[in-house]
GUZA-945074 format. One line per field, with one value per residue (C-alpha): x, y, z; residue number from 0. Coordinates in steps of 0.1 Angstrom, whole numbers, plus 2048, in hexadecimal, padded with zeros to 3 digits. Layout:
BEGIN
c1 = c(X, ...) .
c2 = c(Y, ...) .
c3 = c(Z, ...) .
k = c(NUM, ...) .
***
This chain:
BEGIN
c1 = c(B49, B38, B4A, B58, B5A, B72, B8F, B9F, B84, B7E, B6C, B7B, B7F, B9B, BB2, BC7, BCB, BEE, C01, BF1, BFF, BE9, BF1, BDD, BEE, BD5, BBA, BCE, BD1, BF3, BFC, BEE, BDA, BB4, B9F, B80, B65, B59, B78, B7F, BA5, BB5, BC2, BC6, BE6, BE5, BCC, BA8, B97, B74, B62, B3F, B2E, B0D, B08, AEE, AFB, AFC, AE3, AFA, B0D, B2B, B43, B56, B54, B72, B83, BA0, BBA, BAA, BA7, B86, B7D, B7E, B5E, B6B, B73, B51, B40, B53, B49, B25, B28, B34, B19, AFE, B0D, B0E, AE9, AE0, AF1, AE1, AC0, AC1, ACF, AB2, A9B, AA6, AA4, A81, A76, A83, A70, A50, A58, A58, A3B, A26, A30, A28, A08, 9FA, 9ED, 9D7, 9C6, 9A4, 9A9, 9C8, 9C7, 9E2, 9E5, 9D2, 9CD, 9AA, 9B1, 9AC, 9CE, 9E0, 9F9, A0B, A26, A35, A38, A50, A4A, A68, A67, A68, A5A, A4B, A2B, A3F, A59, A3D, A2D, A4F, A51, A2F, A35, A57, A45, A29, A0F, A01, A04, A12, A20, A06, 9E7, 9F2, 9FA, 9D8, 9C8, 9D9, 9D1, 9AB, 9AD, 9BE, 9D8, 9F9, A02, 9F4, A0D, A1D, A3A, A38, A36, A16, A0A, 9FC, 9F7, A05, 9EF, 9D7, 9C1, 9D2, 9B6, 9B7, 9DD, 9D7, 9BD, 9D4, 9EF, 9D9, 9C7, 9D1, 9D3, 9E2, A06, 9F7, 9E8, 9F4, 9E1, 9DB, 9CA, 9C2, 9B6, 999, 9A7, 9C5, 9D1, 9DA, A01, 9FA, 9E5, 9FD, A18, A02, 9FC, A24, A2B, A10, A18, A3D, A34, A48, A35, A3F, A2D, A0C, A13, A17, 9F6, 9E3, 9EA, 9D5, 9B2, 9A4, 9B3, 99B, 97D, 97B, 96B, 97D, 981, 995, 9BA, 9C4, 9B5, 9B2, 98F, 98C, 9A2, 989, 995, 992, 9A4, 9AF, 9BF, 9CD, 9DA, A00, 9FF, 9E9, 9FB, 9FA, 9DF, 9C9, 9CB, 9C3, 9A6, 998, 998, 988, 96E, 964, 960, 949, 935, 930, 924, 90C, 900, 8F9, 8E6, 8FF, 906, 90F, 936, 936, 920, 935, 954, 940, 934, 957, 963, 949, 94E, 972, 96E, 955, 96A, 986, 96D, 95A, 952, 93B, 91F, 91E, 927, 904, 900, 921, 917, 8F6, 90A, 922, 904, 8F7, 916, 91E, 8FB, 8F6, 911, 8FE, 8FF, 918, 931, 92F, 92E, 950, 953, 970, 97F, 9A1, 9A5, 9A3, 9BD, 9D5, 9D0, 9D9, 9F8, A03, A01, 9EC, 9E2, 9C5, 9D5, 9D2, 9E3, 9D1, 9E9, 9E5, 9BE, 9C3, 9D7, 9C1, 9DA, 9D4, 9B8, 9AD, 9AA, 985, 98B, 996, 983, 95D, 94C, 95D, 981, 98E, 98F, 98C, 9A4, 9A5, 993, 975, 962, 93D, 931, 93D, 933, 910, 90F, 91B, 901, 8E6, 8EC, 8D7, 8C0, 8C9, 8CE, 8F3, 90F, 92B, 939, 958, 965, 96B, 97C, 994, 995, 970, 966, 94B, 940, 92A, 915, 90A, 8F3, 904, 927, 923, 918, 934, 94E, 941, 948, 96A, 973, 96B, 982, 99E, 997, 99A, 9BB, 9CA, 9C0, 9CE, 9F0, 9FC, 9DA, 9D1, 9F0) .
c2 = c(972, 969, 968, 946, 939, 94A, 938, 926, 90D, 90B, 8F2, 8D3, 8D9, 8F3, 8D7, 8D7, 8FC, 90C, 912, 92E, 943, 94F, 96A, 96E, 98C, 9A3, 99D, 9B0, 9A5, 9A0, 9BC, 9B1, 993, 98E, 989, 977, 990, 987, 972, 978, 971, 961, 971, 95E, 964, 95F, 960, 95F, 93D, 938, 92C, 91C, 923, 914, 929, 941, 95C, 946, 95C, 97A, 986, 970, 98D, 99B, 9C1, 9D5, 9E6, 9F8, 9E7, 9F6, 9DF, 9D4, 9D8, 9BC, 9AE, 9BB, 9DE, 9DD, 9D3, 9EE, A09, 9FD, A00, A22, A2E, A20, A30, A53, A4E, A46, A65, A7C, A6D, A74, A97, A9E, A8F, AA6, AC5, ABA, AB7, ADA, AE9, AD7, AE3, B07, B04, AF5, B12, B2C, B1B, B0E, B2F, B31, B10, B0F, AF5, B06, B1F, B2D, B28, B44, B4C, B52, B71, B8A, B84, B8B, BA3, BBF, BBF, BDD, BD8, BEF, BF2, C01, C18, C05, BE5, BCB, BB8, B99, BA7, BB4, B93, B82, B9D, B96, B71, B74, B87, B6E, B88, B72, B4C, B4C, B64, B57, B5D, B82, B85, B75, B8E, BAA, BA0, B9D, BBF, BCD, BDD, BD0, BF5, C05, BF9, C18, C1B, C21, C10, BFD, BEF, BCC, BAC, B8A, B6F, B86, B7A, B84, B9A, BAD, BB1, BC0, BD8, BE7, BEB, BFB, C12, C36, C3C, C1B, C28, C43, C2D, C15, BF5, BE2, BC2, BBF, B9C, B90, B85, B9B, BA8, BCE, BC8, BB1, BCD, BE6, BD1, BCD, BF4, BFC, BE0, BEF, C15, C16, C28, C1C, C06, C19, C38, C24, C14, C36, C42, C23, C25, C47, C3C, C5B, C6F, C57, C60, C3D, C36, C38, C12, C0E, C0B, C0E, C07, BE2, BD8, BF7, BF3, BE3, BC8, BCB, BD7, BFA, C11, C2D, C4D, C4E, C72, C63, C61, C49, C5A, C5F, C3C, C2E, C47, C39, C15, C20, C33, C14, BFF, C1B, C1B, BF6, BF9, C13, BFD, BE1, BF8, C00, C26, C2A, C2A, C16, BFB, BFC, BF3, BD6, BC8, BCA, BB6, B9A, B9C, B98, B7A, B67, B6D, B57, B3E, B34, B3A, B51, B37, B34, B58, B61, B40, B44, B6A, B5B, B44, B60, B75, B59, B52, B77, B7D, B5F, B63, B48, B2E, B11, B2A, B43, B5F, B55, B55, B3D, B44, B35, B50, B6D, B5C, B57, B7C, B87, B72, B80, B5C, B4A, B26, B0E, B00, B12, B04, B02, B1B, B34, B30, B35, B56, B73, B8C, B87, BA0, B8C, B6D, B64, B43, B56, B76, B77, B8B, B99, BA0, BC4, BCA, BBB, BA0, BAA, BBF, BAE, BAF, BB9, B95, B91, BB5, BAE, B8C, B9E, BB8, B9E, B7E, B5E, B56, B34, B1E, B16, B1F, B09, B05, AF6, AF1, ACC, ACE, AEC, AE6, AE7, AFE, AE5, AF3, ADE, AF0, AE4, AF1, ADF, ADA, AB4, AB7, ACE, AB4, A9A, AB5, ABD, A97, A99, AB6, AA4, A85, A9C, AAC, A88, A7E, A9F, AA6, AC9, AD8, AE1, AF6) .
c3 = c(6BE, 6DE, 6FE, 70B, 72F, 743, 757, 73A, 734, 70C, 6F6, 6EC, 6C7, 6CF, 6DE, 6BC, 6BB, 6BA, 6D9, 6EC, 709, 727, 740, 761, 76E, 77D, 763, 749, 725, 715, 6FD, 6DA, 6E7, 6E2, 702, 700, 70B, 732, 737, 75B, 75C, 73D, 71D, 6FE, 6E8, 6C3, 6A7, 6B2, 6AB, 6A3, 6C2, 6C3, 6E4, 6EE, 70E, 717, 700, 6E1, 6D0, 6D2, 6B3, 6AD, 6A5, 6C3, 6CA, 6C0, 6DE, 6CB, 6E3, 702, 721, 72D, 74F, 766, 779, 79A, 78D, 77E, 79D, 7B1, 795, 799, 7C1, 7BD, 7A5, 7BB, 7DA, 7C9, 7BE, 7E2, 7EE, 7D3, 7DC, 801, 7FA, 7E3, 7FA, 816, 801, 7F9, 81F, 824, 808, 815, 839, 82E, 816, 832, 849, 832, 824, 845, 853, 831, 836, 843, 85F, 86E, 88A, 89D, 8C4, 8D7, 8FC, 905, 918, 927, 936, 957, 968, 953, 939, 927, 8FF, 8ED, 8C7, 8B7, 89A, 878, 88C, 873, 87C, 87F, 897, 8AC, 8AD, 8B6, 8D2, 8E2, 8E0, 8F3, 90D, 90D, 905, 8EA, 8E6, 8C4, 8A9, 890, 8A4, 8A8, 882, 87A, 892, 884, 862, 86B, 877, 858, 871, 862, 855, 873, 88F, 89F, 8B5, 8D9, 8FA, 902, 924, 91D, 930, 92D, 91C, 90A, 8ED, 8CD, 8C2, 8E1, 8DE, 8BD, 8C9, 8E2, 8C9, 8B1, 8C8, 8C3, 8E7, 8F1, 8F6, 90D, 929, 943, 944, 963, 96A, 990, 996, 9B1, 9D4, 9D2, 9F2, 9F4, 9F2, 9D4, 9C4, 9CA, 9BA, 999, 998, 99D, 980, 96A, 96D, 977, 996, 9B5, 9CA, 9EA, 9DD, 9D9, 9FE, A0D, 9FF, A06, A2A, A2C, A26, A32, A14, 9FF, A14, A26, A47, A68, A6B, A4D, A53, A2E, A0E, A0F, A02, 9EE, 9D0, 9B8, 9A2, 97C, 95D, 95D, 943, 955, 940, 945, 954, 972, 993, 9AF, 9C3, 9A8, 99B, 9BF, 9C0, 9A1, 9AF, 9D0, 9BF, 9A8, 9C8, 9D9, 9B9, 9BD, 9E1, 9D7, 9BA, 9D4, 9EA, A05, A09, A2D, A30, A50, A40, A21, A35, A44, A24, A15, A31, A2D, A07, A08, A1D, A09, 9EA, 9FC, A0B, 9EC, 9C8, 9B7, 9B5, 9DB, 9E6, 9F2, A04, A18, A1F, A2F, A45, A50, A5A, A6F, A81, A8A, A93, AAC, AC8, ADC, AC0, AB9, AAB, AC8, AAE, AA0, A7A, A7B, A59, A50, A35, A4E, A65, A49, A40, A60, A61, A3D, A2F, A15, A20, A28, A44, A64, A83, AA4, AB4, A99, A9E, AC4, ABE, AC8, AC2, A9C, A97, A78, A8D, A88, A9E, ABE, AB7, AB4, A96, A78, A73, A77, A50, A2F, A25, 9FF, 9E7, 9DA, 9B8, 9B1, 9B5, 9D9, 9E1, 9D5, 9E9, A09, A05, 9FE, A10, A0C, A29, A33, A53, A4E, A67, A57, A36, A28, A05, A00, 9DE, 9D7, 9B2, 9AB, 9C7, 9D4, 9F5, A11, A2D, A4D, A6A, A85, A8E, A8D, A68, A61, A6E, A55, A3A, A47, A44, A1F, A1C, A2E, A17, 9F9, A04, A09, 9E6, 9D7, 9E8, 9E8, 9E1, A05, A0E) .
k = c(0, 1, 2, 3, 4, 5, 6, 7, 8, 9, 10, 11, 12, 13, 14, 15, 16, 17, 18, 19, 20, 21, 22, 23, 24, 25, 26, 27, 28, 29, 30, 31, 32, 33, 34, 35, 36, 37, 38, 39, 40, 41, 42, 43, 44, 45, 46, 47, 48, 49, 50, 51, 52, 53, 54, 55, 56, 57, 58, 59, 60, 61, 62, 63, 64, 65, 66, 67, 68, 69, 70, 71, 72, 73, 74, 75, 76, 77, 78, 79, 80, 81, 82, 83, 84, 85, 86, 87, 88, 89, 90, 91, 92, 93, 94, 95, 96, 97, 98, 99, 100, 101, 102, 103, 104, 105, 106, 107, 108, 109, 110, 111, 112, 113, 114, 115, 116, 117, 118, 119, 120, 121, 122, 123, 124, 125, 126, 127, 128, 129, 130, 131, 132, 133, 134, 135, 136, 137, 138, 139, 140, 141, 142, 143, 144, 145, 146, 147, 148, 149, 150, 151, 152, 153, 154, 155, 156, 157, 158, 159, 160, 161, 162, 163, 164, 165, 166, 167, 168, 169, 170, 171, 172, 173, 174, 175, 176, 177, 178, 179, 180, 181, 182, 183, 184, 185, 186, 187, 188, 189, 190, 191, 192, 193, 194, 195, 196, 197, 198, 199, 200, 201, 202, 203, 204, 205, 206, 207, 208, 209, 210, 211, 212, 213, 214, 215, 216, 217, 218, 219, 220, 221, 222, 223, 224, 225, 226, 227, 228, 229, 230, 231, 232, 233, 234, 235, 236, 237, 238, 239, 240, 241, 242, 243, 244, 245, 246, 247, 248, 249, 250, 251, 252, 253, 254, 255, 256, 257, 258, 259, 260, 261, 262, 263, 264, 265, 266, 267, 268, 269, 270, 271, 272, 273, 274, 275, 276, 277, 278, 279, 280, 281, 282, 283, 284, 285, 286, 287, 288, 289, 290, 291, 292, 293, 294, 295, 296, 297, 298, 299, 300, 301, 302, 303, 304, 305, 306, 307, 308, 309, 310, 311, 312, 313, 314, 315, 316, 317, 318, 319, 320, 321, 322, 323, 324, 325, 326, 327, 328, 329, 330, 331, 332, 333, 334, 335, 336, 337, 338, 339, 340, 341, 342, 343, 344, 345, 346, 347, 348, 349, 350, 351, 352, 353, 354, 355, 356, 357, 358, 359, 360, 361, 362, 363, 364, 365, 366, 367, 368, 369, 370, 371, 372, 373, 374, 375, 376, 377, 378, 379, 380, 381, 382, 383, 384, 385, 386, 387, 388, 389, 390, 391, 392, 393, 394, 395, 396, 397, 398, 399, 400, 401, 402, 403, 404, 405, 406, 407, 408, 409, 410, 411, 412, 413, 414, 415, 416, 417, 418, 419, 420, 421, 422, 423, 424, 425, 426, 427, 428, 429, 430, 431, 432, 433, 434) .
***
């Protein structure tokens, strides 16, 4: 039988029906009573009567379903049950979604290196400084990659693993202590680790423009030999065949990359570097020891005063100054770099008092001619420029952009002042760059 309207509202033809009893207590039907399906609160006692319903369910079967006396759920309990089921479905959905995201992440991390468009981060090389890398017995390629990344030898673990795979060296990693450098190209790092003799040498990268103290510190770090031992040897230039003017090995410790055999002592290491500088001087056509010393002084200055593109031009201007004692410059070089070296500092800003101090033997403002010695150990390009200066009319130069190395030249002091104004303006526009 189709369900009637709830709330006790019935069709009029039931008005003469026998007396009926209703219970509205908590939507529960009275025992033994018949309840119209869908009735919200009322239950009907007595014999079921035929009802003619013309509502929207009129087309449904007229016979009521049998429930074997089991109570029907109320509308409210049905709604609560539906909400619980919806809530459960939502929770399950988000759990599945989270698990799917985790799976996708790990799949991407695994597959991404195999995709053609992916390239792991890598340093351009060759790297700087020195760092000792220990590969323990039983190390895996991934554990070595992790150690190299931790010490900033390589830019990423993946770049090392890719380079190792390209070299077919995954099974060739040997335990040992390896002298490497920071920020190496991954393929270079692989080459060091796969080299049969790699663990038998000390690697040292000596940069340009380093002063002697800085160079000796690099050697000490790279070899494990105390810096004091290097310093003691460096203060005895005669032991290395240098001219009498030399006070130490400043200027002779050739910059570059070295792989010193582990059994090599401090003196042999310094001798190898000195010999490299002497060879560069001879290659440039300078064979006389005194002339070599003079060339190293000029080369070390121009390396601080300019960049490789204008080394020869600055070298020519230096020769113009020191060879014309009666000119505007009075034979004075007037280099900030030499004054700073004598003061043991690194700065572009030299005070008037510092420029006037004649006691500073590297003060080329107060003292005419070249300083008493080199202010660093120059590389081959600077040595070549000092040995073969460009013929030009310039007496003055100033780098007006410390980032690009742009340098302006002048033949007179008045022209030079205009260029200095440009340098001052650049410093004003770039705070902190002209310290």
